[in-house]
C-alpha positions as CSV (number, residue, x, y, z in Angstrom):
1,M,0.0,0.0,0.0
2,E,1.3,3.4,-0.9
3,H,1.9,5.8,2.0
4,G,2.1,9.6,2.2
5,A,3.7,11.9,4.7
6,L,1.8,14.6,6.5
7,Y,4.1,17.0,8.5
8,G,2.9,18.7,11.7
9,R,4.8,20.6,14.3
10,N,7.9,18.5,15.0
11,R,6.1,15.4,14.0
12,L,5.8,13.2,11.0
13,F,2.7,11.1,10.4
14,I,2.7,8.2,7.9
15,C,-0.8,7.3,6.6
16,P,-2.2,5.6,3.4
17,I,-2.4,7.9,0.4
18,S,-6.1,7.3,0.1
19,S,-6.6,8.4,3.7
20,T,-4.5,11.5,3.1
21,V,-6.7,12.4,0.1
22,Q,-9.9,11.9,2.2
23,L,-8.4,14.1,5.0
24,M,-7.5,16.9,2.6
25,R,-11.0,16.9,1.1
26,R,-12.7,17.4,4.4
27,V,-14.1,20.9,5.0
28,D,-12.8,22.4,8.2
29,F,-13.1,26.1,8.6
30,T,-11.6,26.3,12.1
31,N,-8.5,24.1,11.9
32,T,-5.3,26.1,12.4
33,E,-2.9,23.1,12.6
34,V,0.0,24.0,10.3
35,A,2.6,22.0,8.4
36,S,6.2,23.0,7.8
37,S,7.0,20.8,4.7
38,E,7.1,22.3,1.2
39,T,4.6,19.6,0.2
40,A,2.1,21.2,2.6
41,R,2.1,24.8,1.2
42,D,-1.5,24.6,0.4
43,I,-2.3,23.7,4.1
44,N,-0.3,26.7,5.3
45,R,-1.9,29.0,2.6
46,G,-5.4,27.9,3.8
47,V,-4.4,28.5,7.4
48,L,-3.1,32.0,6.8
49,L,-6.0,33.0,4.5
50,N,-8.5,31.9,7.1
51,L,-6.6,33.7,9.9
52,I,-6.7,36.9,7.8
53,R,-10.4,36.4,7.2
54,R,-11.2,35.9,10.9
55,R,-8.8,38.4,12.5
56,Q,-8.5,41.2,9.9
57,P,-6.8,43.6,9.9
58,I,-3.8,41.6,11.0
59,S,0.0,42.1,10.6
60,R,2.4,39.5,9.3
61,A,4.1,39.4,12.7
62,D,0.8,38.5,14.3
63,L,0.1,35.9,11.6
64,A,3.4,34.3,12.4
65,R,2.7,34.4,16.1
66,V,-0.8,32.9,15.9
67,S,-0.1,30.3,13.2
68,G,3.3,29.2,14.6
69,L,4.8,29.6,11.1
70,Q,8.2,31.2,10.5
71,R,8.0,34.9,9.4
72,S,9.7,34.1,6.2
73,T,7.0,31.5,5.3
74,V,4.3,34.0,6.3
75,S,5.9,36.7,4.0
76,L,6.1,34.3,1.0
77,I,2.5,33.1,1.3
78,T,1.0,36.6,2.0
79,E,2.9,38.0,-1.0
80,Q,1.4,35.2,-3.1
81,L,-2.1,36.1,-1.8
82,I,-1.6,39.7,-2.6
83,R,-0.5,38.8,-6.1
84,E,-3.6,36.7,-6.5
85,K,-5.7,39.7,-5.2
86,W,-7.2,37.7,-2.4
87,V,-5.5,40.0,0.2
88,V,-4.8,43.7,0.1
89,Y,-2.8,46.1,2.4
90,G,-4.8,47.7,5.1
91,P,-3.9,50.5,7.6
92,V,-0.5,51.0,9.0
93,G,-0.2,50.3,12.7
94,R,1.4,52.4,15.4
95,L,3.9,51.0,17.9
96,P,5.9,52.7,20.7
97,R,9.1,51.9,18.8
98,G,10.4,50.0,15.9
99,R,9.0,49.5,12.4
100,R,5.4,50.3,12.0
101,P,3.5,47.2,10.8
102,T,1.3,47.1,7.7
103,Y,-1.9,45.3,8.3
104,L,-3.6,42.9,5.9
105,R,-7.2,42.3,5.1
106,L,-9.3,40.4,2.5
107,N,-9.9,42.2,-0.8
108,D,-13.6,43.2,-0.7
109,G,-13.3,43.8,-4.5
110,R,-13.8,40.1,-4.9
111,A,-17.5,39.1,-4.7
112,I,-20.0,36.3,-5.0
113,L,-23.4,36.0,-6.6
114,V,-25.9,34.3,-4.4
115,A,-29.5,33.2,-4.5
116,D,-32.0,31.7,-2.0
117,L,-34.7,29.7,-3.7
118,R,-37.9,29.3,-1.7
119,P,-41.4,28.1,-2.7
120,N,-42.9,31.6,-2.8
121,Q,-39.9,33.8,-3.3
122,I,-36.4,33.9,-4.7
123,T,-33.8,36.3,-3.2
124,I,-30.9,37.2,-5.5
125,A,-27.9,39.2,-4.2
126,A,-24.3,40.2,-4.6
127,A,-22.0,39.9,-1.6
128,D,-18.3,40.6,-0.9
129,V,-15.9,38.1,0.5
130,N,-16.7,39.2,4.0
131,G,-20.4,38.3,3.7
132,R,-21.6,41.9,3.3
133,I,-24.6,42.1,1.1
134,L,-24.0,44.7,-1.6
135,S,-27.3,44.6,-3.3
136,Q,-30.3,42.3,-3.3
137,E,-33.8,41.9,-4.7
138,A,-36.7,39.5,-4.1
139,V,-38.9,38.1,-6.8
140,S,-41.8,35.7,-6.9
141,T,-40.8,32.1,-7.6
142,P,-41.8,31.0,-11.1
143,P,-44.1,28.0,-11.5
144,N,-41.5,25.6,-12.9
145,I,-37.8,25.0,-13.0
146,A,-37.2,26.2,-16.6
147,K,-38.6,29.7,-15.8
148,A,-36.8,29.8,-12.5
149,T,-33.5,29.0,-14.2
150,S,-34.1,31.7,-16.8
151,L,-34.9,34.2,-14.2
152,L,-31.8,33.4,-12.1
153,I,-29.6,33.7,-15.2
154,S,-31.0,37.1,-16.2
155,R,-30.7,38.5,-12.7
156,F,-27.1,37.2,-12.3
157,R,-26.1,38.8,-15.6
158,R,-27.8,42.1,-14.5
159,L,-25.8,42.1,-11.2
160,I,-22.5,41.5,-13.0
161,K,-23.3,44.4,-15.3
162,H,-24.3,46.7,-12.4
163,H,-21.0,46.0,-10.5
164,P,-18.2,46.3,-13.1
165,H,-15.6,47.1,-10.4
166,L,-16.1,43.7,-8.7
167,V,-14.5,40.4,-9.6
168,F,-17.0,37.6,-9.1
169,E,-15.6,34.3,-7.8
170,G,-18.7,32.2,-8.5
171,I,-22.4,31.6,-7.8
172,G,-23.9,30.0,-4.7
173,I,-27.5,28.9,-4.5
174,S,-29.5,27.5,-1.5
175,V,-32.5,25.3,-2.2
176,P,-35.3,24.0,0.1
177,G,-34.3,20.4,-0.8
178,R,-31.4,18.0,-1.0
179,F,-28.7,18.3,-3.7
180,D,-26.9,15.3,-4.9
181,E,-23.3,16.4,-5.7
182,G,-22.7,13.2,-7.7
183,A,-25.6,13.7,-10.0
184,D,-25.6,17.5,-9.9
185,R,-29.4,17.4,-9.3
186,V,-31.8,18.4,-6.6
187,L,-33.4,15.2,-5.6
188,F,-35.9,16.1,-2.9
189,A,-37.7,19.4,-2.7
190,P,-41.3,18.6,-1.7
191,N,-42.4,22.1,-0.9
192,L,-41.4,23.4,-4.3
193,K,-43.6,20.7,-5.8
194,W,-41.1,20.1,-8.6
195,S,-39.7,16.7,-9.4
196,E,-36.0,16.1,-9.5
197,F,-34.4,19.0,-11.4
198,E,-31.1,20.3,-12.6
199,L,-30.0,23.9,-11.7
200,K,-26.2,23.9,-11.5
201,N,-25.2,23.0,-15.1
202,P,-27.6,25.3,-17.0
203,I,-26.5,28.3,-15.0
204,E,-22.8,27.5,-15.4
205,R,-23.2,27.2,-19.2
206,A,-25.1,30.5,-19.4
207,T,-22.8,32.5,-17.1
208,G,-19.4,30.9,-17.5
209,M,-19.1,30.8,-13.8
210,R,-18.9,27.9,-11.4
211,V,-22.2,27.3,-9.5
212,D,-22.4,25.6,-6.1
213,V,-25.8,24.4,-4.9
214,E,-26.6,23.4,-1.3
215,N,-29.6,22.6,0.9
216,A,-30.8,25.7,2.7
217,A,-30.3,24.3,6.2
218,N,-26.7,23.2,5.3
219,A,-26.1,26.7,4.0
220,C,-27.2,28.1,7.3
221,V,-24.7,25.8,9.0
222,L,-21.9,27.2,6.8
223,A,-23.0,30.7,7.8
224,E,-22.8,29.9,11.5
225,V,-19.4,28.3,11.2
226,W,-17.9,30.7,8.6
227,F,-19.1,34.1,9.8
228,R,-19.9,33.6,13.4
229,H,-16.5,31.9,14.0
230,A,-17.8,29.2,16.2
231,E,-14.4,27.6,16.7
232,K,-15.2,25.9,19.9
233,V,-18.5,24.3,18.8
234,H,-17.9,21.1,16.9
235,D,-21.4,19.7,17.1
236,L,-24.4,21.9,16.3
237,V,-27.6,21.6,14.3
238,V,-29.4,24.4,12.5
239,V,-33.1,24.1,12.2
240,T,-34.7,26.3,9.5
241,V,-38.3,27.1,10.1
242,A,-40.2,28.3,7.0
243,E,-42.7,26.6,4.7
244,G,-41.2,23.4,6.0
245,I,-38.6,22.3,8.5
246,G,-35.0,21.8,7.5
247,T,-32.1,20.6,9.5
248,G,-28.4,21.0,8.8
249,I,-25.9,19.0,10.8
250,F,-22.4,20.0,11.9
251,A,-21.0,16.9,13.6
252,N,-17.5,16.5,14.9
253,G,-16.4,19.7,13.1
254,Q,-17.8,18.6,9.7
255,L,-20.9,19.3,7.7
256,A,-22.8,16.0,7.4
257,R,-24.3,15.5,4.0
258,G,-25.0,11.8,4.0
259,W,-25.8,9.5,1.1
260,R,-26.7,11.6,-2.0
261,G,-26.9,14.7,0.3
262,M,-30.0,13.4,2.1
263,A,-28.7,13.7,5.7
264,G,-30.9,15.8,8.1
265,E,-34.4,15.3,6.9
266,F,-35.9,15.3,10.4
267,G,-38.7,17.5,9.2
268,H,-40.1,14.5,7.4
269,V,-40.0,12.1,10.3
270,P,-43.6,11.1,11.1
271,L,-44.6,12.1,14.7
272,D,-48.2,11.1,14.2
273,P,-49.1,8.7,11.4
274,S,-52.7,9.8,11.6
275,G,-51.7,13.5,11.4
276,P,-52.2,16.0,8.5
277,A,-50.9,15.2,5.1
278,C,-47.3,16.3,4.3
279,A,-45.9,17.6,1.0
280,C,-43.5,14.6,1.0
281,G,-46.5,12.2,0.6
282,G,-46.5,11.0,4.2
283,R,-48.7,12.0,7.1
284,G,-48.0,13.6,10.5
285,C,-44.4,14.7,9.7
286,W,-42.7,17.1,12.1
287,E,-43.0,20.0,9.7
288,V,-46.8,19.7,9.5
289,F,-46.9,20.5,13.2
290,A,-44.0,23.0,13.5
291,S,-43.6,25.0,10.3
292,N,-45.0,28.4,9.3
293,K,-47.8,26.7,7.5
294,A,-48.7,24.7,10.6
295,A,-49.0,27.9,12.6
296,L,-51.3,29.4,10.0
297,R,-53.4,26.2,10.1
298,Y,-53.7,26.5,13.9
299,Y,-54.9,30.1,13.5
300,Y,-57.5,29.3,10.9
301,E,-58.8,26.5,13.0
302,S,-59.6,28.9,15.8
303,S,-60.5,32.0,13.9
304,T,-63.3,33.2,11.6
305,V,-61.0,35.3,9.5
306,S,-61.9,35.0,5.8
307,R,-58.8,36.5,4.1
308,E,-55.7,34.6,3.4
309,L,-52.8,35.5,5.7
310,T,-49.1,35.2,5.4
311,F,-46.9,34.1,8.3
312,R,-45.7,37.7,8.6
313,D,-49.4,38.7,9.0
314,L,-49.6,36.2,11.8
315,L,-46.5,37.6,13.5
316,A,-48.0,41.1,13.2
317,L,-51.2,40.0,14.8
318,A,-49.3,38.4,17.7
319,D,-47.3,41.6,18.2
320,S,-50.6,43.5,18.4
321,G,-51.8,41.2,21.2
322,D,-54.2,39.0,19.1
323,A,-54.9,36.1,21.5
324,T,-55.7,33.6,18.7
325,A,-52.4,34.4,16.9
326,L,-50.4,34.1,20.1
327,K,-52.1,30.7,20.8
328,A,-51.2,29.5,17.3
329,L,-47.6,30.5,17.7
330,D,-47.4,28.9,21.1
331,K,-48.7,25.7,19.7
332,M,-46.0,25.9,17.0
333,A,-43.3,26.5,19.6
334,H,-44.3,23.4,21.6
335,A,-44.2,21.4,18.4
336,L,-40.8,22.8,17.4
337,G,-39.4,21.8,20.8
338,R,-40.9,18.3,20.8
339,G,-39.5,17.6,17.4
340,M,-36.0,18.8,18.5
341,R,-36.1,15.9,21.0
342,M,-35.3,13.6,18.0
343,I,-32.2,15.7,17.3
344,V,-31.1,15.8,20.9
345,A,-31.5,12.0,21.4
346,G,-30.0,11.1,18.0
347,L,-27.1,13.6,17.6
348,A,-26.4,15.1,21.1
349,P,-25.4,18.5,19.7
350,E,-23.9,21.3,21.8
351,E,-26.1,23.9,20.2
352,I,-29.3,24.0,18.2
353,V,-29.7,27.2,16.2
354,I,-33.1,28.4,14.9
355,V,-33.3,30.2,11.5
356,G,-36.5,31.8,10.2
357,E,-39.0,34.5,10.8
358,F,-40.1,32.7,14.0
359,A,-36.7,33.4,15.5
360,G,-37.8,37.0,15.9
361,Q,-40.3,35.8,18.5
362,W,-37.6,34.2,20.7
363,E,-38.2,36.4,23.7
364,R,-41.8,35.4,23.8
365,F,-41.5,31.6,22.9
366,G,-37.9,30.7,23.5
367,R,-38.5,29.3,26.9
368,V,-41.2,27.0,25.6
369,I,-38.8,25.5,23.1
370,E,-36.0,25.3,25.7
371,A,-38.2,23.4,28.1
372,E,-39.3,20.9,25.5
373,V,-35.6,20.3,24.5
374,A,-34.5,20.0,28.1
375,A,-37.0,17.1,28.6
376,A,-35.0,15.1,26.1
377,A,-31.6,15.3,27.7
378,L,-30.7,11.8,28.7
379,A,-27.4,11.8,30.6
380,S,-26.0,15.4,30.4
381,N,-27.0,19.0,30.2
382,P,-29.4,19.9,27.4
383,P,-27.9,21.6,24.3
384,R,-28.0,25.4,24.1
385,V,-30.9,26.5,22.0
386,R,-30.8,29.9,20.4
387,P,-31.9,32.0,17.4
388,A,-29.5,32.8,14.7
389,D,-27.8,36.3,15.0
390,N,-29.3,37.5,11.7
391,P,-31.7,34.9,10.5
392,S,-32.9,36.9,7.5
393,L,-29.4,36.7,6.0
394,A,-28.4,33.3,7.1
395,R,-29.1,31.5,3.8
396,L,-27.5,34.1,1.6
397,R,-24.4,34.3,3.8
398,G,-24.2,30.6,3.9
399,T,-24.0,30.5,0.1
400,V,-21.2,33.0,0.2
401,A,-19.3,30.5,2.4
402,L,-20.3,27.7,0.1
403,V,-18.4,29.4,-2.8
404,L,-15.4,30.7,-0.7
405,K,-14.6,27.4,1.0
406,R,-13.2,26.1,-2.3
407,H,-10.6,28.8,-2.1
408,F,-10.0,28.9,1.6
409,G,-9.6,25.2,2.2
410,P,-6.2,23.7,1.4
411,A,-7.4,21.0,-1.0
412,E,-10.2,23.1,-2.6
413,S,-8.0,26.1,-3.0
414,A,-5.3,24.1,-4.9
415,M,-8.0,22.7,-7.2
416,A,-9.6,26.1,-7.8
417,R,-6.2,27.6,-8.8
418,R,-5.5,24.8,-11.2
419,E,-8.9,25.2,-12.8
420,S,-8.4,28.9,-13.3
421,A,-4.9,28.5,-14.7
């Protein structure tokens, strides 16, 4: 069996070549373990690029101190990053004595096109490498995939034209379904009511840019890890609450995708086989009790209102003190918490993060969810349950991370540079 060497600090590890390749392909946004061998330049490049991203502005001296790399190595790699226009010079520091350091930061002239596809609305945006949304618009979701694809292509082209000063690195799209990377197709998106569909390749052909597609809940996991810098949390689950319920799993420091990208479909686990029909074809799934649509159903069952409401309408009624709306949301909160018991018992995460408009009601209903989750703790303290910091942008920022991880991870960055050469 062939073996490869992976160098660490004063240590040499011998492992099978196949294992080395698998290790290098893993996505780890928080690892800062460096290597000193010339064969590990890409590892060191990824480490420094991520340190600049997380600590910017930062000097070369501080990069060397934090990473453990020699200053000469740091200088060589940062000069390369500057030539590649990933990094630019920032402000000049002030010290009591000695040479004044020049700080480095990411080049916000590099940008990403992103889109969040939902059953009723598509949000399209341009964002810089730091996750700042530069411009965005929302449009109604077309009735079929062909029209949706055409719409996305036209909007992406328009954003490129309107931002001639930016260099776009790629396109990231989040979908309310499961994307099979091997087949380049969305396999399971019941709330869109479309059969299996292709999105990646048609947009790549039309724009000439690489397109990355990911499940919306997985994208929200990337947003948490990438932009919230949750270095100390290696096991968390993101629960997206919208037309349905989605879950993204970050286990042992890695995004879990499962066979054909299907990991995490807790929303379609039946809690009551005799319950309401679900869009997946089953009955009594978690999402028919805990989604936005479920809360609206609860409201209609107890109200004589004749007009059709949106979930935002329901939230506005609750904020105005409407007792029926508050009761419907309370019932939704209990269902959310009870469904999370599956996650607690099966995955034992440190944190569960809620993404969606319901997260704005956390002060009112957070304790209800926390109490339901606490009841599922078997042998330890229950996981922390919290709303996302900025739930309205979580999906978009997650697709920014989806594109950037190809450049910031050691294996992905090497491949991306070879493809662009």
